[in-house]
C-alpha positions in Angstrom: 20.0 -25.6 -5.2 22.3 -24.5 -2.2 25.8 -21.8 -2.8 28.1 -22.6 -0.2 31.6 -20.6 -0.1 30.9 -19.3 -3.9 30.3 -23.0 -5.6 26.6 -24.7 -5.6 25.4 -27.6 -4.8 22.4 -29.5 -6.8 20.1 -31.8 -3.9 19.0 -34.7 -5.1 15.1 -35.8 -4.4 14.7 -38.1 -1.2 12.4 -40.7 -2.8 8.6 -39.6 -3.4 9.6 -36.4 -1.5 11.5 -33.3 -2.8 14.1 -31.1 -1.6 13.4 -28.2 1.0 12.3 -25.4 -1.0 13.9 -22.3 0.7 14.8 -23.9 3.8 17.4 -24.2 6.0 20.1 -26.7 5.3 23.3 -26.8 7.6 27.1 -27.3 5.3 29.3 -28.8 7.1 33.5 -29.2 5.8 35.6 -31.5 6.9 38.8 -31.2 7.3 39.7 -32.5 4.6 37.3 -31.3 2.0 34.3 -33.6 2.2 31.0 -32.5 2.7 28.4 -32.6 3.9 24.7 -30.9 3.4 21.7 -32.2 6.3 18.5 -30.7 6.2 17.0 -31.4 9.6 19.9 -33.6 11.0 19.7 -35.6 8.2 22.1 -36.3 5.4 21.1 -35.0 1.8 22.4 -36.5 -0.9 23.6 -33.4 -3.5 26.1 -33.1 -6.7 28.2 -29.6 -7.6 26.5 -28.0 -10.4 28.2 -25.2 -12.3 27.0 -21.5 -11.6 23.6 -21.0 -12.8 23.5 -18.2 -15.8 23.5 -14.4 -14.3 20.1 -12.7 -15.5 20.7 -10.7 -18.7 21.6 -7.5 -16.9 22.4 -4.8 -20.0 26.3 -4.0 -19.2 25.2 0.0 -19.8 22.2 1.1 -18.7 20.0 3.9 -20.9 20.5 7.4 -20.5 18.0 8.0 -17.7 16.3 11.5 -18.4 16.7 14.3 -15.9 14.5 15.5 -13.4 13.1 18.9 -13.8 12.7 20.9 -11.2 9.3 20.1 -9.2 7.0 23.5 -9.3 5.1 24.2 -6.7 2.5 23.2 -5.3 -0.3 26.4 -5.6 -2.5 26.4 -2.4 -6.3 24.3 -3.9 -9.0 26.9 -3.4 -11.8 26.7 -1.4 -15.1 25.7 -3.9 -18.0 28.6 -4.3 -20.9 28.2 -5.7 -22.1 29.7 -8.7 -24.6 32.7 -8.4 -27.2 30.7 -9.9 -26.4 28.0 -7.5 -29.6 27.1 -5.4 -27.7 27.8 -2.3 -27.3 31.3 -3.5 -30.5 31.3 -4.8 -32.0 30.5 -1.1 -30.0 33.0 0.7 -31.3 36.2 -1.8 -34.6 35.3 -1.4 -34.4 35.2 2.6 -32.5 39.0 2.5 -34.7 40.0 -0.3 -38.4 38.7 2.4 -36.4 40.6 5.5 -35.8 44.0 3.7 -38.9 44.0 2.4 -39.7 44.2 6.0 -42.0 40.9 5.8 -40.8 38.8 8.8 -43.5 38.0 10.1 -44.0 35.4 12.9 -47.2 32.9 12.2 -48.5 32.4 16.2 -50.2 29.7 16.0 -53.0 29.4 19.2 -52.5 26.6 21.7 -54.9 24.2 22.9 -53.4 23.7 26.1 -55.7 24.5 28.7 -55.4 27.1 31.8 -54.1 25.5 34.7 -54.7 26.3 38.3 -51.7 28.1 39.9 -50.5 26.4 42.4 
């Protein structure tokens, strides 16, 4: 279907090929009012048709619900683990160990052989 000057034209199928769907056509209007429709420099057969029926658009639009004022967003709080969470228990055990004075560093024996001084 082609629309030109508020007139609608239906392109006739050409042999077994279909009319150019969504292709660009050239509409030529002569001085005496004759119309020719061309696609890729070839004239196409056409017939004028009545304007297609418009989609069922309601005459009155339904009332739009009024938008309420947007509520201000609250800042997202950082997640803090609860008191009985394993992360807190590990920290508590370390603090208790340090408070009891039980900080001991295990000494390891060195298996390295003594070297001669240079």
